[in-house]
N, C-alpha and C positions, 0 to 999 in steps of 0.2 A: 563610533567612539564619542563619548560625551566629554564635557569639561572635567568630569571626575577623573577620567583616564589620563587626561593631560596633567591634572594636578598631581596625581600619583606618580607620574613620570618625572616630576621635578626632583633633582638631586637633593634639594633642601626645600622644605615647605616654607611659605611665607610665614611671618610672625613666629620665628623659632622660639620654642619653649612656651608657646602661648597656652593659656587656660581657655579652652574652646567650648562653646555651646553649638549644637547642631540641630537645625530644623530639617527633618527628613521623614521618610516613610519607607515602606518595604521595597519600593521600586528604585531606591537610591543605591544602585549597584553599578559596578564597572562591567567591562566587556566579559570578564571571567565569572560574573555573577556574584562577586564579593561585595558585601554591603559597605557603604562608606564608613560606618562606625568600626566595623571589624578591620578594614584596611588601615584606618588611621590609628587604631589602637595598636596594631602590629608594628607600625612604624615608630611609635613611642616618641615622636617629635613634638607632639602636642599633649597637653594634659586635658583630656576631655572631662568636663565637669558635669554637664547636664545635657539632656536631649529635649527636643520639642517636637510635637506632632500636630499635623493639620486635621481637617475633617477626615473621617474614616480611621484615624488613629495611626500610631507608629507602625503597626503590623497590618494595616489595611483591612481589618475585619469588620469594622462598624459600618452599618448601613447609612445611606444618605440621610442626613438630618439627625442621626443618632448622637446624643451627647457622649463624649468620651472623658473618662476620669483620668486624673494623674495616676501614674503607675511607676514601676521599677523595671528597668530592663533585666530580663531573666538571666542573661549571660554576664553582662558587664556590671550589673548592680548600680547602674546610673539612674538618677531620677528622670522620668519622662514627663514633662509638663505639657498638658493638653491645651491646645489653642482652639479646641472645639468643645469646651465644657463650660465651666464657670467663666472663663476668660477667652476672648478672641484675640486680644492683644496682650503680650506679656507684661505683667506689672513690673515696676522698676526693680523690685527685689529679686525677680527671676533672672535678671541680667547682671546682678552684682557678682563681683569676683571673676568676671570674664574679660579676656583680652581680645577675643574675636568671636563673631557669630557666623556660622556657616549655614547656608541654605542650599539644599539639594532636593528638589521636588520635580518629579515628572509631571508636567502640566499639559493642558490641551490647547492653550491659546484661545480660550473662550471665557468671556467676562463672568458669566454666571457659575462657572466651575470654580469653587471657592479658593483654590490655591493662589489665585491672583490677588485676592483680598488679603489672604494671610501674609503674602509677601509684602504688600504695601504697609500693613499694620506692623510687621516686624521691622521694616525699614524705618518707620516713624519712631518706634520704640528705641531702636539702636541710635538714631540721630539724637534723641533726647538724652540718651545715656552716654553719648560720645563714644560709642562702641563701634569699631570697624566691622563691616559686614562683607563676607565673601560669598558670592552667589555662583553656583555651578550652572552652566548652561547645558540644557538637554534639548535635542531637536523635538519639535512638536509635529504630529501627523498633519496638522493644518497649516504648516509653515507657508507664509507668503499669502495666505488667503485673508482678505479683509471684507467683511460683509455684516450688515445689520446697522441698526440705528445707534447714534451716540447716546451716552448716558445723560438723562435729564436730572438735574440736581435734586428735584423733589422725589425721585425714585431711588436715591442712593441707599444701599443696604449691603449686607454681607454677601449677597449674591449679585451685587453690582456696585463696585467701588472705583473701578478703573475707567477714566474718561477716554475710552477708545471704542471703536465699533464692537458690537457684541462678539463677533469673531474677529480677533486681531492677529492671530497667526504668529505670535512671538513666544519663544521659550522664556523661562524665568530670568535668564541672564540679560537678554535683550529688553525684556519688560522692565527689569530693575534699572537699566540705563535710561529708558524712557521716563520712568517715574522720577528718577533723580533730576532729570532736566526739566520736568514739568510740575514739580511740587516744591515750592519755595522752602517748606519746612525741612526738606531733605538736603539742602545745599551744603550744610556743614558735615554731612555724612561721608565717612571714608568708605567708598564703595569699590570693591574689587570683583571683577567678573572673570571666571575661568571658562573658556570655550574652546571648542575644536571647530574651525571654520568648515571642515569637510564632513562634519557629522551629519548623518541622515537617519531617519527612522527606519529601523530594521525589523520587519515583522517577525523574523525568526527569533529575535532577542527581546521582543516586547514583553514587559511585565505590566499587567494591569495596574494603573495608579489608584484605582478604586474598584470595589467589587463588581460594578455593573459595566465598567469600561473594559471589556474582555479582550479587545483586539484593536489594532489601529483603525479597522473599519468602524468599530463602535465609536471610537474617538472622533472620527471624521463625520459620522452621521448623528452624533449627539446633538448638535445645534439644530438639526432638522426635527428631531422627535422629543427633545427635552420638555416640550410643552405638556407632556403627560404629568408633570409635576403640578400643573394648574388645572388640567381638564381631566376629571376623575376617572373616566372609564376608557381612557386610551391605554391599550396594552402594547408595550414596546419590547416584550420578551426580556425584561430586565434581568441581567445576570446570567442569561442562558446563551445559547450559541448565536442567536440573532439579536443580541442585546442592542437596543437603540437603532436597529436596522429595519424594524417593522413598525407599522402604525395600524392597529386593529381596534375596532369598536363594535359593540353589539348591533348598531344600526348603520354600519358603514354603507353608503349609497351604492346600490347595484350598478348604477350607471357609471360610477367611477371605477368599479372593478372591471367592467367591460371595456371602458376606454379611459385609462388613467391619464391624468394631466401630463403635459410636457414640462419636464423639469430642466434646470440648468446644470449640465454636466453629470446628471444621474438618471437612471431609469427606474421604473417601478413595475413590479409584477404582482398579480393578485394573490392573496392568501385567503384560504377558506377554512372554515371550521366553526367552533362555537362562537368565535369572534372573527369576522372577516375584515380584510383591509389590504394594505399594500406592503410589499417588501422592497427595500431600496438597495441599489448598487451604484457606486460611483463609477462612471465610465471615462470621464475626462476631468482630471483634477484641476487642470488649468482653467476650465470653464465652470467649475463647480461653485455654486453660490448657495451655501447651506441655509442661511436665514431666508433668502428670497424663495428657496424651495419650500421651506416651511410655510411661507405666506401663500405660495401657489396652492398648496394642499388645503390650508385653512380657508382660503377664499373659495375654493371648490366645494368644501364641506359646507361653508356658509350658504352658498347658492343652492345646495340641495336640502340642507337641514335647517337653515336659519341661524343667524348669529346668536339668538337667544339660547339655542341649544348648546353652543360652545361656551358661552360666558354667563350662564345661569348661576347667580351667586348662591342659590339654595343647594346646588349640587357641585359646582366647580369653584375655583378661586381666581376670579378675574383680577383681583388686586395682586395676587402672586404672579399671574401672567405678566402684569405690568412690571413687577420687580425683576423677573427673569429677563424681560425684554429691555428693561432700563428706561422705559417710557410708557405712558398711557396712550400716546398718540397712535401707535400701531393698532391696538385693540379698537380704538375709536374709529380709525380709518377702515378697518375690516367691517365694523358694525355699520358704518356709513355707506358701504357698498363699493369702495374703491377696489381696483384690481391690484394684484400683487405688484405688477410693474409700476403702477402709479405710486404705491406706498414706498417701494424701493427707491424710486426717483426722488422722493421727498427727503431721503437721508442725505 
């Protein structure tokens, strides 16, 4: 059960008669599979005026990095303002004539997964507009896991705006409260969070929050293999059955196939074919360290292939690797020959 189910159980919604805007996507549903917009429209207690969508769009069809245009909801004929097109933050006119802004996004609890940035930018816009914001909490498959370096100010970008470890393991409700207490520009914001303290990720009811995060396993392994965004020839089976659960390359070292590295809380088995590599499975979530596991693999590949192979700017995007990681120090430490354990200890 998510905070949405709790909200819908209320005999009367907060802000009675409010003109509402809703930032949501296709995964914003209750336990019965009803979308937040459909459920609230049926209750008729709020006047829903406009909708907002994050990366991948309101219906979750757009690919990673694909710009999304403003549109019209086909059923309710409400304007859908894209926050992954011309604007990442809503301009003031988009928030006019609203009494409350509702945010309901299934997030991963990973800094470079851009829903965290969309939440912060929406909170800032609502604070500037003196508009109350109501954030729905949803459990994240990485709940309670904290791993990875903090954000360095000179690497701040839309894939890194939150000053928390790369994996911070919070749903958007808890994240909103953290941001409220740690950003002075949000102190006048009227923040309301709806949560269910007993909520847990249920694999049988999981709705992919983006096209490539096909399961809770994909969500949990995403921070291990997301570096495919910066290293061109890594194949992670994106959008397919093993999405983000494999790491294959044309020249994956045979020695690592025969004797995979030892990881924290996860195991690896060889994958062979046109591209060979490893398939991952989490065995112990309490011992799982996804970013350190990524470093264990990257350092092993460096030792066999050389760091120039991983960070060659003519083929790969080392500057985007730094953006995803939130710091250049990790790439520099890998290049300098430090072990994964030494790098993790530096965090």
